[in-house]
N, C-alpha and C positions, 0 to 999 in steps of 0.2 A: 273036015279034017281038022280031028283036035289037037293042040300045042299044048301037051305036059306043060312046057314052062309060063304059061300064061296066067296059070292061077294064083303062082306062086306070086307073079311079079304085081297082078291083084292085089293080094293080100298085103304085098309089102307096102305100097301105095297109101291103102286104106290105112293105116297104121300113123306110116308120113303124116296124115292129111289130118287125122286126130289129133297127135302133137304138137299142129303148127303153133298152135294157143300159146304155147308154154317153153319158156328159155332154156335152150339146151345148154347156153353158158351164159349168166349173168357178168359174168368178170368177178363175181365175190363168193367161185365156189362153189355153186348149185351142181346138182346134180341134172344127168338129163333128162327131161320132161319135166323138172317141177316148178313151180311157180315160187319166185321170190315175193315174202311177205313185205306189205306197205308201210313203209316210216311210220312212226308214231305220230300224230299229232296234235295230242296234249302237250300245253305249256310244259306239265315236270311231275313229278310225283313228289307231295307232300315227302318230307324223311329222304330222300333220296341224297346223292352223293353228290357235293357242289361243281359244280359247273356240268351238268348234266341234260338240262335244261335245253329244248330246243332251240336252235341260232335264233336271235331276237326276239326272243317269248321271255318274260320273265316267270321265275318259280312260285307258285304258292304255297306257304308255309302252313302250318296249324292255326297260325292264329292266337290269339289270348287266351293265356290259361288262367285259370282258380288258384292252381300252384305249378311254378316253374321247377323245372330238373336242371341240371347245368348238362349244356349243351356240348357232344363231340368234337372237337377242334380237327382239323386238316392238321398230317403229320407234322412234327418238326420239323424245318426249313424246305416245307414242300412250297411255299409261298412266296410272291415277290414283289416289292414294291414296284410300281410306275413311278415315272415324273411325269410332269408338263413341261415343256422349254424355259419357262419363269421356276422348275421347282417345285409346283405343287405336288402334292402325293395321292397318288392313284391309287386303288387296291388290282390285286392281282385277278382278272376277269375267272379267273379258272377257281379261283378257291371262293373267292366275295363277289358271285355274280348279281347277287340284290335276289330280295326275294318279299313276295308281300303279303298283308296279310288277308283272308278271307271276309274278313269282316268288316271291312272298307269296300265300299264299289261307289262307284259315280250316284247310283239314286240313294244311296243315305248317307252321305257327306254332310246334310246340315244336322245328322243323328250323331256321327259320328267326328271327324276333325275339324268340321269347320262349326261343332258346336258351341256356345257361349259356355264360358267358363274352364273348356280345353276338356282335352280327351285323351291327351298321352302318359299324364299319370295315374289314369285308373286302369293302363297295361299296362305298363313298362315292370318290366323284371328287375326283384330286390337287388340290391347291390350284391349279396352273400351269395348268389349266382354269377354276377355277371363280373366280379371280380376274380371267380376263379375260374370261368371264360375267358378276361382279358390276359389272364398267366398263360392261359395255353396257346392262346392264341399270339401272344407275343411271342412265343416260340415256332410258330406255325409258320409265321413272319421272318422269322431270323432279328425283331428290335429289339436290340439291346441297352437302349435307352432309359434317359428315369423313367416310370411308368406315369408318374406323377406328370408331366411332360406331354404323354400320350393320351389320345381319347378311345374309348372303346364306342366307335361310331356304328352305327345304321347307314350303312351307304344309302338306303331306301329311308330316309328318317320316318320316327312313330307318327306327323303330322301331316307325312304324303301318304300315309296306310302303308307302312312298310312295317313286318312281319316281329313282332316284339324279341323274339330268340332265335331263328332260324339261323345257324351259324352261317350258311348262305348268304345273308343282309348283314353279316355283324365284323368288324374288321378293326385291329389297332393300328388306327389312324397318328402317323407320327406329324411331328410340327412341322407346321408352314415355314416358309422362308421370312426371314426378323424373328423367329422365337429368341425370347431372352431365355436362356436356361435354368431351369427351377422356377420359373414364374407360372408354371400351368399350361394345358394345351390353349392355342392362338389356331382357333379354327374358321376360317374363314368359307370354309361349306356351311355352315351353320346360317349365315345368314343367305346364303343362296338358297337352302331349304325353306326359310321364313318366305323369301319372295314368292317360290313358287307356291309355298299354301296358299299365301295372299291370293295367288291367282287362279289359283282352284276354286277358294270360296267367292272370289268376285264373280265367275262365269268367264274368265277371260284365256284359260287352257283345260284340257279335259286331267281327270285325277289318271288314266292311262298315263296319257301323253308326258305330264309332268313326271311319272314313274319311271316312266326309259328314259328319259332325258337325262337323269340325275342318276339312271344307274348305268349309262353308258359312257359319262363323264362331268361331274359335277362343276368343272371348272367353265364348260361350254355350253349348262343346259339353260340357264335365262337365255343365250343369244340363240338357242335351236329354237325357243319357243317364241323368239320376239318378246320377250318380255324386257322394258326399261324402266329402269331403278325398283325394280321390284314393286312398284305399286304401294298404295299407302293401306299399312293395315288399318281395320276398324277397330283393334281393340287386341287385348293384349294375347302371345301367341304361343302354345304350347313349345319350347325346345326338343330339339332330337331325342 
């Protein structure tokens, strides 16, 4: 004896089985039976908006240019300084998470940042570019103090393989505690950068580890890397 309803039930079961591998509701508003695309795994897209790289990954900038153009800065008032317990300034990670140069790798540090005679002066953007960027970035951060007392700083410095002109790697760094108004920047971050540079060139830490440490918090970078007293430099060292 045949049962007409069994054919329909079998067909329904077949449809249910073939769609079992797809999420009917992933919690992200996907339609029934659709697959959710995996999240991107690349560190960043050069030129993307500040703060768009994956968490824990540093963006890769455009690298040194033959001719630099003024880079667009975050909107006025968008960025907010952070401060350590002892008052040292830190950038807003959503605006200034850091960006590295593709021209500097662990494999070529002897020909780039550790090259005798210096490296950063050969790739630094000219002041007619950075002065305009600095004025715009001061508005991004709401900095209203004397411009001569603030440094337009590479978060990951050039001597650590930071990108020269990516806006994700530059911020108007306000004076540190103890600053005397009108005396120019007093930036203890500079000595941290030099210590990390020496450690890289001496093989005491890797390029990537130093970049990550200073991008996260320059005030704790040396402690995180286990660098004591910065080590002794083998010669003149480029500044930021």
